[in-house]
C-alpha positions as CSV (number, residue, x, y, z in Angstrom):
1,M,-20.2,-10.1,10.1
2,R,-17.1,-9.1,12.0
3,D,-13.7,-10.7,11.7
4,D,-12.7,-14.3,12.5
5,K,-14.4,-16.1,9.6
6,L,-13.8,-13.4,7.1
7,L,-10.1,-13.0,8.1
8,T,-9.6,-16.7,7.8
9,K,-11.0,-16.7,4.3
10,I,-8.8,-13.8,3.3
11,A,-5.7,-15.5,4.7
12,A,-6.6,-18.7,2.8
13,L,-6.8,-16.8,-0.5
14,L,-3.5,-15.1,0.2
15,R,-1.9,-18.5,0.9
16,Q,-3.3,-19.8,-2.4
17,A,-1.9,-16.8,-4.3
18,E,1.5,-17.4,-2.8
19,G,1.4,-21.1,-3.4
20,T,0.6,-21.2,-7.1
21,D,3.3,-20.9,-9.9
22,N,0.6,-19.9,-12.4
23,P,0.6,-16.0,-12.6
24,H,-3.0,-16.0,-13.8
25,E,-4.1,-18.0,-10.8
26,A,-2.1,-15.8,-8.5
27,E,-3.7,-12.7,-10.0
28,T,-7.2,-14.3,-9.5
29,F,-6.5,-15.2,-5.9
30,M,-5.0,-11.7,-5.2
31,Q,-8.0,-10.0,-6.7
32,A,-10.4,-12.2,-4.7
33,A,-8.6,-11.5,-1.5
34,Q,-8.7,-7.7,-2.0
35,R,-12.4,-7.9,-3.0
36,L,-13.2,-9.9,0.1
37,A,-11.3,-7.5,2.3
38,T,-13.1,-4.5,0.8
39,A,-16.4,-6.2,1.0
40,A,-15.8,-7.0,4.7
41,S,-15.1,-3.3,5.3
42,I,-18.3,-2.3,3.5
43,D,-20.3,-4.7,5.6
44,L,-18.9,-3.3,8.8
45,A,-19.7,0.2,7.5
46,V,-23.3,-0.7,6.7
47,A,-23.7,-2.3,10.1
48,R,-22.4,0.8,11.9
49,S,-24.8,3.0,9.9
50,H,-27.8,0.9,11.0
51,D,-26.7,-0.2,14.5
52,P,-26.1,2.6,17.0
53,A,-24.6,0.1,19.6
54,G,-22.2,-1.3,17.0
55,R,-21.3,2.2,15.9
56,K,-20.2,3.0,19.5
57,S,-18.2,-0.1,19.9
58,T,-16.5,0.0,16.5
59,V,-14.4,3.2,16.1
60,P,-11.3,4.2,14.2
61,V,-7.9,3.5,15.9
62,S,-4.3,4.4,15.3
63,R,-1.5,1.9,15.2
64,Q,2.3,2.3,14.9
65,I,3.8,-0.1,12.4
66,A,7.6,-0.7,12.1
67,I,9.2,-0.4,8.7
68,G,12.9,-0.8,9.4
69,E,16.0,0.2,11.4
70,K,17.3,3.7,11.4
71,G,20.0,4.2,8.8
72,K,18.9,1.4,6.5
73,R,18.9,2.5,2.9
74,G,15.7,2.3,0.9
75,L,13.2,2.6,3.7
76,R,11.3,5.3,1.7
77,T,10.3,2.7,-0.9
78,Y,9.1,0.4,1.8
79,V,7.0,3.2,3.1
80,Q,5.8,3.9,-0.4
81,L,4.6,0.3,-0.7
82,F,2.7,0.5,2.6
83,V,1.1,3.8,1.7
84,A,-0.1,2.4,-1.6
85,I,-1.7,-0.6,0.2
86,A,-3.3,1.7,2.8
87,R,-4.9,3.9,0.2
88,A,-6.7,0.9,-1.2
89,N,-8.0,-0.1,2.2
90,D,-9.4,3.1,3.7
91,V,-6.4,3.7,5.9
92,T,-4.6,7.1,6.3
93,V,-0.9,7.1,7.0
94,D,1.6,9.5,8.7
95,V,5.3,8.7,8.1
96,A,8.2,9.2,10.5
97,G,10.8,11.7,9.3
98,N,13.4,8.9,9.0
99,S,10.9,6.4,7.5
100,T,11.5,3.9,10.2
101,F,7.8,3.6,11.1
102,V,4.3,4.7,10.0
103,L,1.2,5.6,12.0
104,A,-1.9,4.1,10.4
105,Y,-5.3,5.6,11.1
106,G,-8.5,3.6,10.3
107,F,-10.6,0.8,11.4
108,A,-8.8,-2.2,13.0
109,D,-9.9,-4.7,10.4
110,D,-8.6,-2.4,7.6
111,I,-5.3,-1.9,9.3
112,D,-5.0,-5.7,9.8
113,T,-5.5,-6.2,6.0
114,C,-2.9,-3.6,5.2
115,E,-0.3,-5.3,7.5
116,T,-1.0,-8.7,6.0
117,L,-0.7,-7.5,2.4
118,Y,2.5,-5.5,3.3
119,T,4.1,-8.4,5.0
120,S,3.9,-10.5,1.9
121,L,4.5,-7.8,-0.7
122,V,7.6,-6.2,0.8
123,V,9.4,-9.5,0.8
124,Q,8.5,-10.0,-2.8
125,M,9.6,-6.5,-3.7
126,V,13.0,-6.9,-2.0
127,A,13.5,-10.4,-3.6
128,A,12.6,-9.1,-7.1
129,S,14.9,-6.1,-6.8
130,D,17.8,-8.3,-5.6
131,A,17.2,-10.6,-8.6
132,Y,17.2,-7.6,-10.9
133,L,20.5,-6.4,-9.6
134,R,22.1,-9.9,-9.8
135,S,21.1,-10.1,-13.4
136,G,23.2,-7.1,-14.2
137,A,20.5,-5.7,-16.5
138,Y,21.0,-2.2,-15.0
139,K,24.6,-2.1,-16.1
140,G,25.2,0.2,-19.1
141,E,22.0,2.2,-18.3
142,E,22.0,5.8,-17.2
143,F,19.9,7.8,-14.8
144,S,19.1,11.5,-14.5
145,R,18.8,13.7,-11.5
146,V,18.5,17.4,-10.6
147,V,21.6,19.0,-9.1
148,T,22.5,22.5,-8.1
149,R,25.5,24.1,-9.7
150,G,27.2,27.2,-8.3
151,S,26.3,29.0,-5.1
152,G,24.4,32.0,-3.9
153,W,22.7,34.1,-6.6
154,R,24.8,32.3,-9.2
155,S,23.3,28.9,-8.3
156,R,21.1,27.1,-10.8
157,K,19.5,23.7,-11.1
158,V,20.5,21.4,-14.0
159,I,19.7,17.9,-15.0
160,E,22.7,15.6,-14.7
161,T,23.0,12.2,-16.4
162,K,25.3,9.5,-15.0
163,P,25.8,5.8,-15.2
164,L,23.2,3.9,-13.2
165,S,24.5,2.8,-9.8
166,P,23.1,-0.3,-8.0
167,I,21.4,1.7,-5.2
168,T,19.7,4.1,-7.7
169,A,18.6,1.1,-9.8
170,R,17.2,-0.6,-6.6
171,L,15.3,2.5,-5.5
172,N,13.8,3.1,-8.9
173,F,12.8,-0.6,-9.3
174,Q,11.1,-0.7,-5.9
175,S,9.3,2.6,-6.3
176,A,7.8,1.4,-9.6
177,F,6.9,-1.9,-8.0
178,A,5.0,-0.1,-5.2
179,E,3.2,2.1,-7.7
180,R,2.1,-0.9,-9.7
181,I,0.8,-2.7,-6.6
182,G,-1.2,0.4,-5.6
183,K,-2.8,0.5,-9.1
184,R,-3.7,-3.2,-8.9
185,L,-5.2,-3.0,-5.4
186,N,-7.2,0.1,-6.3
187,E,-8.6,-1.6,-9.4
188,A,-9.7,-4.5,-7.2
189,R,-11.2,-2.0,-4.6
190,E,-13.2,-0.1,-7.2
191,Q,-14.6,-3.3,-8.7
192,A,-15.6,-4.5,-5.2
193,R,-17.3,-1.3,-4.4
194,A,-19.1,-1.2,-7.7
195,D,-20.3,-4.8,-7.1
196,A,-21.5,-3.9,-3.6
197,L,-23.3,-0.8,-4.8
198,S,-25.0,-2.6,-7.7
199,A,-26.2,-5.4,-5.3
200,D,-27.6,-2.9,-2.8
201,P,-31.3,-3.6,-2.4
202,D,-31.9,0.1,-2.1
203,E,-30.2,0.9,-5.4
204,A,-33.5,2.3,-6.8
205,T,-33.3,5.1,-4.3
206,R,-30.6,7.7,-4.2
207,P,-28.4,7.7,-2.3
208,S,-28.2,4.0,-1.5
209,S,-27.6,2.7,2.0
210,T,-24.2,1.3,1.0
211,A,-23.1,4.6,-0.6
212,V,-24.2,6.5,2.5
213,A,-22.4,4.0,4.8
214,L,-19.2,4.2,2.8
215,R,-19.3,8.0,2.9
216,D,-20.0,7.9,6.6
217,K,-17.0,5.7,7.1
218,E,-14.7,8.0,5.1
219,I,-15.9,11.0,7.2
220,E,-15.4,9.1,10.4
221,V,-11.8,8.1,9.5
222,S,-11.1,11.6,8.3
223,D,-12.4,13.3,11.4
224,F,-10.5,10.8,13.6
225,Y,-7.3,11.5,11.7
226,R,-7.6,15.3,12.0
227,S,-8.2,15.0,15.7
228,E,-5.3,12.6,16.4
229,S,-2.6,13.3,13.8
230,K,0.4,15.5,14.9
231,A,2.1,15.3,11.5
232,R,3.6,18.4,9.8
233,G,4.1,18.8,6.1
234,T,3.4,16.3,3.3
235,W,5.4,13.1,2.7
236,Q,6.8,12.5,-0.7
237,P,8.1,9.1,-1.9
238,S,11.1,10.6,-3.7
239,S,12.8,13.8,-4.7
240,A,14.1,15.2,-8.0
241,S,17.7,14.9,-6.8
242,A,17.3,11.1,-6.0
243,G,17.8,10.1,-9.6
244,Y,15.4,8.7,-12.2
245,S,16.0,5.5,-14.3
246,E,13.3,4.6,-16.9
247,A,14.9,1.1,-17.4
248,A,14.9,0.3,-13.7
249,R,11.3,1.5,-13.3
250,R,10.1,-0.6,-16.2
251,A,11.6,-3.6,-14.6
252,G,10.0,-2.8,-11.3
253,D,6.7,-2.2,-12.9
254,R,6.8,-5.7,-14.5
255,A,7.7,-7.2,-11.2
256,G,4.7,-5.4,-9.6
257,R,2.4,-6.9,-12.2
258,R,3.7,-10.4,-11.5
259,A,3.7,-10.0,-7.7
260,R,1.7,-12.5,-5.6
261,I,-0.1,-11.8,-2.4
262,G,0.8,-14.1,0.5
263,A,0.8,-14.3,4.3
264,D,2.8,-16.6,6.6
265,R,0.7,-15.9,9.6
266,E,-2.9,-15.1,10.5
267,F,-4.4,-11.6,10.9
268,G,-4.1,-9.9,14.3
269,G,-0.6,-11.1,15.3
270,T,2.2,-8.7,16.0
271,R,4.5,-7.9,13.1
272,G,8.0,-6.5,13.3
273,A,10.1,-4.5,10.9
274,L,11.6,-6.2,7.9
275,E,15.0,-7.7,8.8
């Protein structure tokens, strides 16, 4: 049940998604890859719930994953993309204060899936935002942000509107791209779970063995995270002062809908930060 054959199948689906120019085919391959990844996770959870030996040998882990070099602009949107992928794959994430890396908590197979999806999608996100900026479509648009006027007790927050700059356009584009990817993967995840639950031979009884196994897995990851995490505060993908552009976000959302999943290497290899 465990990894080699399943991971090979997932990688093959990802390569098919990346290799087709037909957006409908790409979507089909992407959904199939996510369903298989989720189904694999479900199988492992069921196995752990029925096999005490397997439960002892398969436990949650934590892994540090590089996002980018310190000082590089836009790392928060890269992190936002990884977090969106992680949420669809039963992985909890802590984020470094400067967004240069994340700490992923979950089962190794699930973290492998997250890294593979991220490796492909972050490249597509950057390429799509570059193409958007080169097109000049953002020029003439405006963005809004919250600024503080005055000082001390006289200070007040107001909404300021200014011409859309390239960096603000890029950040809004990539943020919307990441949000759309998260929605697509979550839809695939929920469908896969619904299919697994409906196929459970114990469905006539409540709760089913698959439902119990999934719940046990969530509790196990949650307990592991609480015992291992040293994070303080709550990470937010953006702030009110960063600037908001509806036009750039619409463009990023469209790119997220068209994005294909691909992988240029097998699961389990080391992966560095995006150059």
